[in-house]
N, CA, C, O and the ligand as a Tripos MOL2 file, in Angstrom:
@<TRIPOS>MOLECULE
protein
  233   231    59     0     0
PROTEIN
NO_CHARGES

@<TRIPOS>ATOM
      1 N           0.8420   -1.1990    0.0000 N.3       1 MET1
      2 CA          0.0000    0.0000    0.0000 C.3       1 MET1
      3 C           0.8830    1.2570    0.0000 C.2       1 MET1
      4 O           1.8750    1.3310    0.7260 O.2       1 MET1
      5 N           0.5120    2.2250   -0.8110 N.am      2 ALA2
      6 CA          1.2980    3.4650   -0.8940 C.3       2 ALA2
      7 C           0.7420    4.5080    0.0720 C.2       2 ALA2
      8 O          -0.3870    4.4070    0.5530 O.2       2 ALA2
      9 N           1.5680    5.5060    0.3360 N.am      3 LYS3
     10 CA          1.1830    6.5750    1.2590 C.3       3 LYS3
     11 C           1.0440    7.8890    0.4920 C.2       3 LYS3
     12 O           1.7780    8.1530   -0.4600 O.2       3 LYS3
     13 N           0.1010    8.6920    0.9230 N.am      4 SER4
     14 CA         -0.1420    9.9520    0.2450 C.3       4 SER4
     15 C          -0.3360   11.0970    1.2410 C.2       4 SER4
     16 O          -0.8950   10.9200    2.3240 O.2       4 SER4
     17 N           0.1430   12.2680    0.8410 N.am      5 TYR5
     18 CA          0.0230   13.4540    1.6940 C.3       5 TYR5
     19 C          -0.2210   14.6810    0.8310 C.2       5 TYR5
     20 O           0.3630   14.8130   -0.2450 O.2       5 TYR5
     21 N          -1.0710   15.5690    1.2910 N.am      6 ARG6
     22 CA         -1.2870   16.8610    0.6260 C.3       6 ARG6
     23 C          -1.0700   17.9730    1.6360 C.2       6 ARG6
     24 O          -1.4690   17.8620    2.7960 O.2       6 ARG6
     25 N          -0.4340   19.0430    1.1860 N.am      7 CYS7
     26 CA         -0.2520   20.2020    2.0600 C.3       7 CYS7
     27 C          -1.6030   20.7410    2.5320 C.2       7 CYS7
     28 O          -1.7390   21.1780    3.6750 O.2       7 CYS7
     29 N          -2.5850   20.7060    1.6570 N.am      8 SER8
     30 CA         -3.8990   21.2590    2.0180 C.3       8 SER8
     31 C          -4.5360   20.5110    3.1860 C.2       8 SER8
     32 O          -5.3960   21.0570    3.8770 O.2       8 SER8
     33 N          -4.1150   19.2540    3.4090 N.am      9 ASP9
     34 CA         -4.6570   18.4640    4.5190 C.3       9 ASP9
     35 C          -4.2880   19.0360    5.8830 C.2       9 ASP9
     36 O          -4.9850   18.7900    6.8680 O.2       9 ASP9
     37 N          -3.1920   19.8020    5.9490 N.am     10 ILE10
     38 CA         -2.8510   20.4170    7.2330 C.3      10 ILE10
     39 C          -3.0870   21.9210    7.1840 C.2      10 ILE10
     40 O          -2.5450   22.6810    7.9870 O.2      10 ILE10
     41 N          -3.9110   22.3310    6.2220 N.am     11 GLY11
     42 CA         -4.3430   23.7260    6.1910 C.3      11 GLY11
     43 C          -3.3880   24.6860    5.4990 C.2      11 GLY11
     44 O          -3.5200   25.9020    5.6390 O.2      11 GLY11
     45 N          -2.4150   24.1420    4.7450 N.am     12 ILE12
     46 CA         -1.5110   25.0060    3.9830 C.3      12 ILE12
     47 C          -2.1240   25.2440    2.6080 C.2      12 ILE12
     48 O          -2.5910   24.3120    1.9550 O.2      12 ILE12
     49 N          -2.1150   26.5000    2.1800 N.am     13 ASP13
     50 CA         -2.6740   26.8540    0.8870 C.3      13 ASP13
     51 C          -1.6770   26.4820   -0.2100 C.2      13 ASP13
     52 O          -0.9190   27.3240   -0.6930 O.2      13 ASP13
     53 N          -1.6930   25.2190   -0.5870 N.am     14 CYS14
     54 CA         -0.7130   24.6790   -1.5210 C.3      14 CYS14
     55 C          -1.3280   23.4500   -2.1680 C.2      14 CYS14
     56 O          -1.9690   22.6440   -1.4930 O.2      14 CYS14
     57 N          -1.1380   23.3040   -3.4560 N.am     15 GLY15
     58 CA         -1.7510   22.1830   -4.1640 C.3      15 GLY15
     59 C          -0.8670   20.9540   -4.2780 C.2      15 GLY15
     60 O          -1.1890   20.0070   -4.9960 O.2      15 GLY15
     61 N           0.2750   20.9800   -3.5480 N.am     16 TRP16
     62 CA          1.2050   19.8690   -3.6900 C.3      16 TRP16
     63 C           0.6920   18.5910   -3.0460 C.2      16 TRP16
     64 O           0.0820   18.6060   -1.9770 O.2      16 TRP16
     65 N           0.9540   17.5010   -3.7240 N.am     17 LYS17
     66 CA          0.5760   16.1910   -3.2100 C.3      17 LYS17
     67 C           1.7550   15.2700   -3.3930 C.2      17 LYS17
     68 O           2.3640   15.2340   -4.4630 O.2      17 LYS17
     69 N           2.0810   14.5260   -2.3570 N.am     18 GLY18
     70 CA          3.1880   13.5900   -2.4610 C.3      18 GLY18
     71 C           2.7130   12.1740   -2.2410 C.2      18 GLY18
     72 O           1.8160   11.9270   -1.4350 O.2      18 GLY18
     73 N           3.3200   11.2340   -2.9640 N.am     19 THR19
     74 CA          3.0240    9.8250   -2.7320 C.3      19 THR19
     75 C           4.3400    9.0550   -2.6980 C.2      19 THR19
     76 O           5.3010    9.4110   -3.3800 O.2      19 THR19
     77 N           4.3680    8.0040   -1.9020 N.am     20 ALA20
     78 CA          5.5590    7.1580   -1.8180 C.3      20 ALA20
     79 C           5.1310    5.7980   -1.3100 C.2      20 ALA20
     80 O           4.0120    5.6110   -0.8320 O.2      20 ALA20
     81 N           6.0440    4.8590   -1.4260 N.am     21 GLU21
     82 CA          5.7540    3.4930   -0.9910 C.3      21 GLU21
     83 C           5.7020    3.3460    0.5170 C.2      21 GLU21
     84 O           4.9570    2.5210    1.0460 O.2      21 GLU21
     85 N           6.5020    4.1550    1.2090 N.am     22 THR22
     86 CA          6.5560    4.0530    2.6610 C.3      22 THR22
     87 C           6.4400    5.4440    3.2940 C.2      22 THR22
     88 O           6.6730    6.4610    2.6400 O.2      22 THR22
     89 N           6.0790    5.4640    4.5650 N.am     23 THR23
     90 CA          5.9850    6.7210    5.3010 C.3      23 THR23
     91 C           7.3280    7.4310    5.3390 C.2      23 THR23
     92 O           7.3960    8.6530    5.2130 O.2      23 THR23
     93 N           8.4110    6.6510    5.5160 N.am     24 GLU24
     94 CA          9.7570    7.2340    5.5820 C.3      24 GLU24
     95 C          10.1080    7.9540    4.2800 C.2      24 GLU24
     96 O          10.6070    9.0790    4.3000 O.2      24 GLU24
     97 N           9.8450    7.2970    3.1540 N.am     25 GLU25
     98 CA         10.1190    7.9000    1.8470 C.3      25 GLU25
     99 C           9.2650    9.1380    1.6410 C.2      25 GLU25
    100 O           9.7320   10.1550    1.1270 O.2      25 GLU25
    101 N           7.9960    9.0390    2.0510 N.am     26 LEU26
    102 CA          7.0960   10.1760    1.8790 C.3      26 LEU26
    103 C           7.5650   11.3620    2.7140 C.2      26 LEU26
    104 O           7.5440   12.5020    2.2490 O.2      26 LEU26
    105 N           7.9850   11.0920    3.9440 N.am     27 MET27
    106 CA          8.4720   12.1740    4.8080 C.3      27 MET27
    107 C           9.7030   12.8480    4.2060 C.2      27 MET27
    108 O           9.9170   14.0470    4.3890 O.2      27 MET27
    109 N          10.5120   12.0660    3.4840 N.am     28 MET28
    110 CA         11.6900   12.6580    2.8500 C.3      28 MET28
    111 C          11.2830   13.5850    1.7130 C.2      28 MET28
    112 O          11.8740   14.6530    1.5530 O.2      28 MET28
    113 N          10.2880   13.2030    0.9210 N.am     29 SER29
    114 CA          9.8820   14.0950   -0.1570 C.3      29 SER29
    115 C           9.1020   15.2860    0.3880 C.2      29 SER29
    116 O           9.1390   16.3740   -0.1860 O.2      29 SER29
    117 N           8.3880   15.0750    1.5100 N.am     30 VAL30
    118 CA          7.7070   16.1970    2.1650 C.3      30 VAL30
    119 C           8.7470   17.2030    2.6540 C.2      30 VAL30
    120 O           8.5710   18.4120    2.5020 O.2      30 VAL30
    121 N           9.8350   16.6930    3.2450 N.am     31 ALA31
    122 CA         10.8890   17.5780    3.7480 C.3      31 ALA31
    123 C          11.5250   18.3650    2.6100 C.2      31 ALA31
    124 O          11.7920   19.5590    2.7500 O.2      31 ALA31
    125 N          11.7700   17.6930    1.4740 N.am     32 ALA32
    126 CA         12.3630   18.3670    0.3150 C.3      32 ALA32
    127 C          11.4140   19.4310   -0.2220 C.2      32 ALA32
    128 O          11.8430   20.5230   -0.5930 O.2      32 ALA32
    129 N          10.1340   19.1120   -0.2620 N.am     33 HIS33
    130 CA          9.1240   20.0670   -0.7220 C.3      33 HIS33
    131 C           9.0120   21.2400    0.2420 C.2      33 HIS33
    132 O           8.9530   22.3930   -0.1850 O.2      33 HIS33
    133 N           8.9810   20.9550    1.5210 N.am     34 ALA34
    134 CA          8.8580   22.0090    2.5400 C.3      34 ALA34
    135 C          10.0240   22.9840    2.4300 C.2      34 ALA34
    136 O           9.8570   24.1920    2.6010 O.2      34 ALA34
    137 N          11.2030   22.4460    2.1440 N.am     35 LYS35
    138 CA         12.3980   23.2710    2.0260 C.3      35 LYS35
    139 C          12.3450   24.1400    0.7740 C.2      35 LYS35
    140 O          12.5580   25.3500    0.8470 O.2      35 LYS35
    141 N          12.0620   23.5290   -0.3700 N.am     36 SER36
    142 CA         12.1300   24.2740   -1.6280 C.3      36 SER36
    143 C          10.9530   25.2160   -1.8370 C.2      36 SER36
    144 O          11.1180   26.2960   -2.4040 O.2      36 SER36
    145 N           9.7640   24.8170   -1.3850 N.am     37 VAL37
    146 CA          8.5780   25.6390   -1.6540 C.3      37 VAL37
    147 C           8.1690   26.5020   -0.4660 C.2      37 VAL37
    148 O           7.7740   27.6540   -0.6420 O.2      37 VAL37
    149 N           8.2630   25.9470    0.7510 N.am     38 HIS38
    150 CA          7.7640   26.6740    1.9170 C.3      38 HIS38
    151 C           8.8700   27.2810    2.7800 C.2      38 HIS38
    152 O           8.6030   27.9250    3.7950 O.2      38 HIS38
    153 N          10.1270   27.0610    2.3530 N.am     39 ASP39
    154 CA         11.2390   27.6410    3.0900 C.3      39 ASP39
    155 C          11.3110   27.1220    4.5290 C.2      39 ASP39
    156 O          11.7490   27.8300    5.4360 O.2      39 ASP39
    157 N          10.8810   25.8950    4.7170 N.am     40 ILE40
    158 CA         10.9130   25.2650    6.0430 C.3      40 ILE40
    159 C          12.0340   24.2200    6.0470 C.2      40 ILE40
    160 O          11.9300   23.1900    5.3810 O.2      40 ILE40
    161 N          13.0910   24.4870    6.7900 N.am     41 ASP41
    162 CA         14.2300   23.5700    6.8300 C.3      41 ASP41
    163 C          14.9940   23.7310    8.1230 C.2      41 ASP41
    164 O          15.5480   24.8050    8.3570 O.2      41 ASP41
    165 N          15.0530   22.7350    8.9670 N.am     42 PRO42
    166 CA         14.3850   21.4460    8.7930 C.3      42 PRO42
    167 C          12.9160   21.5330    9.2210 C.2      42 PRO42
    168 O          12.4780   22.5380    9.7800 O.2      42 PRO42
    169 N          12.1670   20.4650    8.9480 N.am     43 VAL43
    170 CA         10.7740   20.3980    9.3730 C.3      43 VAL43
    171 C          10.7420   20.2180   10.8950 C.2      43 VAL43
    172 O          11.2960   19.2440   11.4050 O.2      43 VAL43
    173 N          10.1060   21.1360   11.6270 N.am     44 PRO44
    174 CA         10.0700   20.9860   13.0840 C.3      44 PRO44
    175 C           9.2330   19.7650   13.4980 C.2      44 PRO44
    176 O           8.3060   19.3790   12.7860 O.2      44 PRO44
    177 N           9.5610   19.1610   14.6500 N.am     45 PRO45
    178 CA          8.8760   17.9390   15.0900 C.3      45 PRO45
    179 C           7.3590   18.0700   15.1320 C.2      45 PRO45
    180 O           6.6450   17.1330   14.7770 O.2      45 PRO45
    181 N           6.8570   19.2390   15.5690 N.am     46 GLU46
    182 CA          5.3940   19.3690   15.6590 C.3      46 GLU46
    183 C           4.7490   19.3870   14.2850 C.2      46 GLU46
    184 O           3.6130   18.9400   14.1280 O.2      46 GLU46
    185 N           5.4690   19.9060   13.2750 N.am     47 LEU47
    186 CA          4.9370   19.8920   11.9140 C.3      47 LEU47
    187 C           5.0040   18.4830   11.3380 C.2      47 LEU47
    188 O           4.0800   18.0380   10.6580 O.2      47 LEU47
    189 N           6.1080   17.7820   11.6150 N.am     48 ALA48
    190 CA          6.2560   16.4040   11.1490 C.3      48 ALA48
    191 C           5.1340   15.5400   11.7210 C.2      48 ALA48
    192 O           4.5880   14.6750   11.0370 O.2      48 ALA48
    193 N           4.8000   15.7890   12.9880 N.am     49 GLU49
    194 CA          3.7340   15.0480   13.6490 C.3      49 GLU49
    195 C           2.3910   15.2990   12.9650 C.2      49 GLU49
    196 O           1.5890   14.3870   12.7670 O.2      49 GLU49
    197 N           2.1750   16.5630   12.6130 N.am     50 LYS50
    198 CA          0.9460   16.9680   11.9300 C.3      50 LYS50
    199 C           0.8460   16.2760   10.5670 C.2      50 LYS50
    200 O          -0.2040   15.7610   10.1810 O.2      50 LYS50
    201 N           1.9700   16.2830    9.8580 N.am     51 VAL51
    202 CA          2.0150   15.6320    8.5430 C.3      51 VAL51
    203 C           1.7160   14.1440    8.6830 C.2      51 VAL51
    204 O           0.9140   13.5880    7.9330 O.2      51 VAL51
    205 N           2.3810   13.4940    9.6680 N.am     52 MET52
    206 CA          2.1790   12.0640    9.8960 C.3      52 MET52
    207 C           0.7090   11.7480   10.1590 C.2      52 MET52
    208 O           0.1950   10.7100    9.7410 O.2      52 MET52
    209 N           0.0390   12.6740   10.8690 N.am     53 SER53
    210 CA         -1.3490   12.4030   11.2700 C.3      53 SER53
    211 C          -2.3170   12.4520   10.0960 C.2      53 SER53
    212 O          -3.4200   11.9130   10.1850 O.2      53 SER53
    213 N          -1.9200   13.0960    8.9890 N.am     54 VAL54
    214 CA         -2.8400   13.1950    7.8480 C.3      54 VAL54
    215 C          -2.4070   12.3270    6.6630 C.2      54 VAL54
    216 O          -3.0830   12.3020    5.6340 O.2      54 VAL54
    217 N          -1.2850   11.6160    6.8040 N.am     55 ILE55
    218 CA         -0.8510   10.7190    5.7450 C.3      55 ILE55
    219 C          -1.8920    9.6030    5.6020 C.2      55 ILE55
    220 O          -2.3090    8.9830    6.5800 O.2      55 ILE55
    221 N          -2.2910    9.3730    4.3570 N.am     56 ARG56
    222 CA         -3.2970    8.3280    4.1510 C.3      56 ARG56
    223 C          -2.7730    7.2060    3.2620 C.2      56 ARG56
    224 O          -1.8600    7.3940    2.4590 O.2      56 ARG56
    225 N          -3.3740    6.0440    3.4290 N.am     57 ASP57
    226 CA         -3.0330    4.9000    2.5860 C.3      57 ASP57
    227 C          -3.8040    5.0150    1.2860 C.2      57 ASP57
    228 O          -4.9950    5.3250    1.2770 O.2      57 ASP57
    229 N          -3.1060    4.7620    0.1850 N.am     58 ILE58
    230 CA         -3.8000    4.8050   -1.1050 C.3      58 ILE58
    231 C          -3.5600    3.4970   -1.8670 C.2      58 ILE58
    232 O          -4.0600    3.3310   -2.9800 O.2      58 ILE58
    233 ZN          3.2360   22.6210   -0.0470 Zn       59 ZN59
@<TRIPOS>BOND
     1     1     2 1
     2     2     3 1
     3     3     4 2
     4     3     5 am
     5     5     6 1
     6     6     7 1
     7     7     8 2
     8     7     9 am
     9     9    10 1
    10    10    11 1
    11    11    12 2
    12    11    13 am
    13    13    14 1
    14    14    15 1
    15    15    16 2
    16    15    17 am
    17    17    18 1
    18    18    19 1
    19    19    20 2
    20    19    21 am
    21    21    22 1
    22    22    23 1
    23    23    24 2
    24    23    25 am
    25    25    26 1
    26    26    27 1
    27    27    28 2
    28    27    29 am
    29    29    30 1
    30    30    31 1
    31    31    32 2
    32    31    33 am
    33    33    34 1
    34    34    35 1
    35    35    36 2
    36    35    37 am
    37    37    38 1
    38    38    39 1
    39    39    40 2
    40    39    41 am
    41    41    42 1
    42    42    43 1
    43    43    44 2
    44    43    45 am
    45    45    46 1
    46    46    47 1
    47    47    48 2
    48    47    49 am
    49    49    50 1
    50    50    51 1
    51    51    52 2
    52    51    53 am
    53    53    54 1
    54    54    55 1
    55    55    56 2
    56    55    57 am
    57    57    58 1
    58    58    59 1
    59    59    60 2
    60    59    61 am
    61    61    62 1
    62    62    63 1
    63    63    64 2
    64    63    65 am
    65    65    66 1
    66    66    67 1
    67    67    68 2
    68    67    69 am
    69    69    70 1
    70    70    71 1
    71    71    72 2
    72    71    73 am
    73    73    74 1
    74    74    75 1
    75    75    76 2
    76    75    77 am
    77    77    78 1
    78    78    79 1
    79    79    80 2
    80    79    81 am
    81    81    82 1
    82    82    83 1
    83    83    84 2
    84    83    85 am
    85    85    86 1
    86    86    87 1
    87    87    88 2
    88    87    89 am
    89    89    90 1
    90    90    91 1
    91    91    92 2
    92    91    93 am
    93    93    94 1
    94    94    95 1
    95    95    96 2
    96    95    97 am
    97    97    98 1
    98    98    99 1
    99    99   100 2
   100    99   101 am
   101   101   102 1
   102   102   103 1
   103   103   104 2
   104   103   105 am
   105   105   106 1
   106   106   107 1
   107   107   108 2
   108   107   109 am
   109   109   110 1
   110   110   111 1
   111   111   112 2
   112   111   113 am
   113   113   114 1
   114   114   115 1
   115   115   116 2
   116   115   117 am
   117   117   118 1
   118   118   119 1
   119   119   120 2
   120   119   121 am
   121   121   122 1
   122   122   123 1
   123   123   124 2
   124   123   125 am
   125   125   126 1
   126   126   127 1
   127   127   128 2
   128   127   129 am
   129   129   130 1
   130   130   131 1
   131   131   132 2
   132   131   133 am
   133   133   134 1
   134   134   135 1
   135   135   136 2
   136   135   137 am
   137   137   138 1
   138   138   139 1
   139   139   140 2
   140   139   141 am
   141   141   142 1
   142   142   143 1
   143   143   144 2
   144   143   145 am
   145   145   146 1
   146   146   147 1
   147   147   148 2
   148   147   149 am
   149   149   150 1
   150   150   151 1
   151   151   152 2
   152   151   153 am
   153   153   154 1
   154   154   155 1
   155   155   156 2
   156   155   157 am
   157   157   158 1
   158   158   159 1
   159   159   160 2
   160   159   161 am
   161   161   162 1
   162   162   163 1
   163   163   164 2
   164   163   165 am
   165   165   166 1
   166   166   167 1
   167   167   168 2
   168   167   169 am
   169   169   170 1
   170   170   171 1
   171   171   172 2
   172   171   173 am
   173   173   174 1
   174   174   175 1
   175   175   176 2
   176   175   177 am
   177   177   178 1
   178   178   179 1
   179   179   180 2
   180   179   181 am
   181   181   182 1
   182   182   183 1
   183   183   184 2
   184   183   185 am
   185   185   186 1
   186   186   187 1
   187   187   188 2
   188   187   189 am
   189   189   190 1
   190   190   191 1
   191   191   192 2
   192   191   193 am
   193   193   194 1
   194   194   195 1
   195   195   196 2
   196   195   197 am
   197   197   198 1
   198   198   199 1
   199   199   200 2
   200   199   201 am
   201   201   202 1
   202   202   203 1
   203   203   204 2
   204   203   205 am
   205   205   206 1
   206   206   207 1
   207   207   208 2
   208   207   209 am
   209   209   210 1
   210   210   211 1
   211   211   212 2
   212   211   213 am
   213   213   214 1
   214   214   215 1
   215   215   216 2
   216   215   217 am
   217   217   218 1
   218   218   219 1
   219   219   220 2
   220   219   221 am
   221   221   222 1
   222   222   223 1
   223   223   224 2
   224   223   225 am
   225   225   226 1
   226   226   227 1
   227   227   228 2
   228   227   229 am
   229   229   230 1
   230   230   231 1
   231   231   232 2
@<TRIPOS>SUBSTRUCTURE
     1 MET1         2 RESIDUE 1 A MET
     2 ALA2         6 RESIDUE 1 A ALA
     3 LYS3        10 RESIDUE 1 A LYS
     4 SER4        14 RESIDUE 1 A SER
     5 TYR5        18 RESIDUE 1 A TYR
     6 ARG6        22 RESIDUE 1 A ARG
     7 CYS7        26 RESIDUE 1 A CYS
     8 SER8        30 RESIDUE 1 A SER
     9 ASP9        34 RESIDUE 1 A ASP
    10 ILE10       38 RESIDUE 1 A ILE
    11 GLY11       42 RESIDUE 1 A GLY
    12 ILE12       46 RESIDUE 1 A ILE
    13 ASP13       50 RESIDUE 1 A ASP
    14 CYS14       54 RESIDUE 1 A CYS
    15 GLY15       58 RESIDUE 1 A GLY
    16 TRP16       62 RESIDUE 1 A TRP
    17 LYS17       66 RESIDUE 1 A LYS
    18 GLY18       70 RESIDUE 1 A GLY
    19 THR19       74 RESIDUE 1 A THR
    20 ALA20       78 RESIDUE 1 A ALA
    21 GLU21       82 RESIDUE 1 A GLU
    22 THR22       86 RESIDUE 1 A THR
    23 THR23       90 RESIDUE 1 A THR
    24 GLU24       94 RESIDUE 1 A GLU
    25 GLU25       98 RESIDUE 1 A GLU
    26 LEU26      102 RESIDUE 1 A LEU
    27 MET27      106 RESIDUE 1 A MET
    28 MET28      110 RESIDUE 1 A MET
    29 SER29      114 RESIDUE 1 A SER
    30 VAL30      118 RESIDUE 1 A VAL
    31 ALA31      122 RESIDUE 1 A ALA
    32 ALA32      126 RESIDUE 1 A ALA
    33 HIS33      130 RESIDUE 1 A HIS
    34 ALA34      134 RESIDUE 1 A ALA
    35 LYS35      138 RESIDUE 1 A LYS
    36 SER36      142 RESIDUE 1 A SER
    37 VAL37      146 RESIDUE 1 A VAL
    38 HIS38      150 RESIDUE 1 A HIS
    39 ASP39      154 RESIDUE 1 A ASP
    40 ILE40      158 RESIDUE 1 A ILE
    41 ASP41      162 RESIDUE 1 A ASP
    42 PRO42      166 RESIDUE 1 A PRO
    43 VAL43      170 RESIDUE 1 A VAL
    44 PRO44      174 RESIDUE 1 A PRO
    45 PRO45      178 RESIDUE 1 A PRO
    46 GLU46      182 RESIDUE 1 A GLU
    47 LEU47      186 RESIDUE 1 A LEU
    48 ALA48      190 RESIDUE 1 A ALA
    49 GLU49      194 RESIDUE 1 A GLU
    50 LYS50      198 RESIDUE 1 A LYS
    51 VAL51      202 RESIDUE 1 A VAL
    52 MET52      206 RESIDUE 1 A MET
    53 SER53      210 RESIDUE 1 A SER
    54 VAL54      214 RESIDUE 1 A VAL
    55 ILE55      218 RESIDUE 1 A ILE
    56 ARG56      222 RESIDUE 1 A ARG
    57 ASP57      226 RESIDUE 1 A ASP
    58 ILE58      230 RESIDUE 1 A ILE
    59 ZN59       233 GROUP 0 **** ****
């Protein structure tokens, strides 16, 4: 089962959606996206927790 995340799921006005085979891989692409698009580097633990809570199985 693959994992999916959207920035809009945590209330960020952004149309980005990430998918990966595992949560770990997805978190890595989320971190890369957060850095390049949202200027968030590194992702703070409370934000990572928020992201983890909205990751869905697809
Ligand atoms: Zn975004």
